[in-house]
N, C-alpha and C positions, 0 to 999 in steps of 0.2 A: 650617848653617842660619842664617837671618837673626837678628840680634840684636833683642831686644824693647826699644823705646824708649818714653818717656813722651810723651803728647800735650802740646802747648803750650797753656796757658790764654791766651785772647785779651786779657788785661789783666794788669797787674802785681799780684802778691800779695805784699806785704811784711808779714810777721807781726811785725815788730819796730818798727813805726812807731806803734803804738797808744799813746795817752797812758795813764799809770797812772790808776787809778780816782780818786785824789785830785784829779786835774786835770780829770776828766770830770764828776764830780758837781757839782751846783749848790752854791753857797756855803751853808754851814750844814748840809749833809747829809754825814755822815762816810763815809769809804771803808769798804767792807765788810772786816771783819777788822782794823780799826784798833784802837789801844790804848785810845783814849778813846771814851766813849759820850756823845754830845752830845744829850741829850733835849731836846725842845721841847714847848711846850704843845699843838702840833698833831700832831706825828709821834711816836708811841711807837716802841719798839725794833723791833717787828715790821714796822710800816709803813716804817721807815727801811731795814730790811734788804730788804724787797720792792722799795722804790723804788731802792735801790742796785743790786740785781741787775738790775732792769729797765733802769736807765740804762747800766750796764756792758754789758749784752747788746746794747742798741741802738746805743750810741755807741762803746763800746770794742771790742766783738767783732763789729760789723757787717761789717767788711771780712773778718775771718777766716771768718765764716760764709759770706759770699758766695764767697770764694775756695775754701773747702772744697767747697761745692756745685758750683762750676764744675769743680774738679779731678775730683771724683767723676763728674760728667756727662761730662767730656772723656775720662776713662779708660775708663769702662764703657759709656756709651751712644754715644759718638762713635767716630771712627776712631783706632786706635792704630797708629802706624807699625810695620811689621814687616819692612822691607826690609834686606837686608845691604848692605855696601859693594860696589861693582862689582868683578868679577873682572878678569883680564887681558884678557878679550874685551869688557868693558863690560857684562856681564850681571849682574843682581842677583837674589837669591833672596828671595821673600816667604814667610814662615811666619806663619800665623795666631797672633797672640799669645794666650797662655793667659789674660791679663787681659781680653781683649775680651769684651763681653757678647754675648748672643744665645742664646736658648733655643728660639725658634720653637715655642712651645706649652707650656702648663703641664704639669709632670710629666715633660718630656723631659730626658734627661741632658745634661750639657755637651757642646758640639760638639768632636769629636776634631779637633785641629789638622790643617791641610793645608798644602801648600807647592807652589810653582811658580816658574819663572824667567822673567824678562822683561828686554829691553834697558833700559839705564839711563834712557831718556827716557820710559818708561812711568811713570804715577803713579796713585795711588789717588784715586777721585772719590766724592762722597757717594752713598749709596743712597737712593732714594725709594720709599715704599710704593706710589706710583702706577705704578712701573715694571712692565713685564711680568714676572710671577713674584711680584709683591707682596712681602709680608714675608719670604718664603723666600729672597729674594736676600740673600746674606750679604756680598758684596763686589763692587766694581766697580773696574776699572782702565781706563786709556785711553792712547793715544798719538795725537796729532794727525797723525803721519806714517804710522803703521802700522795702527792699528785699535783695537779695544776687547775687553774680556773681562768676564765676570761668573761668580760661583759661586752656584748654588742649593743650599741644604742643607735637605732636606725629611724629615719623619718617615716612616720606611718604612711604619708602620702606617696612614698615610693611603692607601696603595695595597694593603696586604695585612695582615689581622688575624691571620695565622698565623705571621708572622715575628717573632722575639723581639728581644732586645737584643744579639745577636751576628750581625748580618745580613751576608750576602755578596751581591754582585751576581748570582751564580748563583741564589740563592734568589729574587731578584726576577724573574728570567726570563732567557731567552737574548737575545742581542743584538737580534734582530729584534723581539721583544716589547718590550724596553726602549725602543728608539728610536721605535717606533710609539706607545707609551704616553706617553713623556716628551718626545719631540722637540717636540710642539706647545707645551709649556711654555717651550721655549727660543726657538723662532722664531715662535710665535703663529699657526701654521697647520698643516694636515695635512702630514706629511712623505712621504706616498706619492709615489714617483717622484723624490724629491729626494736620496735616499741614494746617493751616488756610490761611496763606499768604506766598508768596515766591517771591523774587525779586533779581535783579543783579545790583550791583553798581560798579563804577570804580573810584579809587582815586590814582592819581600820577602813572598811568600806571598799577596798581594792581587791579585785580578783586576780589570782595567780594560777596559771596552768603549770603542772609539774609532770615531768616525763622521765622515765628511766629507759635507757637504750642499751642493748647488748647484742652482739658486739658492734662497735667499740663500747667500752664501759663509760657511759656518759649520763649525768644527771642534768636536766635542763629545767630552769624555771623561767616562765615567760609572763610578762604583763605589759601594760601600756599606761602612759601618763603624759599629759600635755599633748604634743603632737609626735610622740616617739614611742617606738616599740623597744622593750628591754628584753634581752635574752641573756640569761646567766647560766653559764656552762661549767660544770665541775667534772673532772675526769681523772683517771689514773690507769696505769698499766695493770696487767692481770694480777701481779703480786700485790700491788698497792690496793687494788680493788678488794682482794680477798682479805688482806690484813686490816685495812682502814676504812672499810665501807661505812661503818657507823659514823665516823668523823666526816667523810665526804657527804653523806646524806644530811648530816646536821648542818654543814656549810650550805648545801643547796636549799634546805628548808629555811635558812635564816635570811634569805634575800628579801629586801623590802625597798620600795621606792618611797622616799620620805618627803 
């Protein structure tokens, strides 16, 4: 599976360039923790300590605080690369990093990681809450040459209050029910008359429903794990579909919840 890497903070964070407190504090104000206590008629020991801490925090630790916040935001709220190196065929495997944030609702358990394979020119793109699927879109990828994909991860109890924390796609329903109920969340319209092919596959004891819709040209893989439903959508425009269907189908078939 793909190796988990760390996000790159968009500015330099050097934690060793800060000046020592003695160089940061104003003249006449001792460094916190110094051996000598230089009392003044204006500043007593308490005010000196408070002033020193304030000055050190704002001047000496400002960069560190900014960097730590950025690193935290970059690792947890942003995108964390999860792609492996290309194999001999030029394909890479993406595995959702364990460190990636995303709860999709208060009280929901962490998202069980998923994986899929893409040609090496595919890349992750930002997710917007304005996208079709809203905040339940967990990931987007695209290739200017071949098409695009996204993953919806939704709480199962949004659709059924009788399914617990060990859901299977069979509990959600048969393939016909699943595509009728959740297909519109993928393509934004009723799927009646658009389902060209429908199949069921099993991998490592987990069942996956696979659908092909035309038009629009969409391949959907659906499964369930934990207390969540996973919808993996791969699509392309007419020309991309015609020229790169085999790659798009391979991508859709590669989806696994791990």
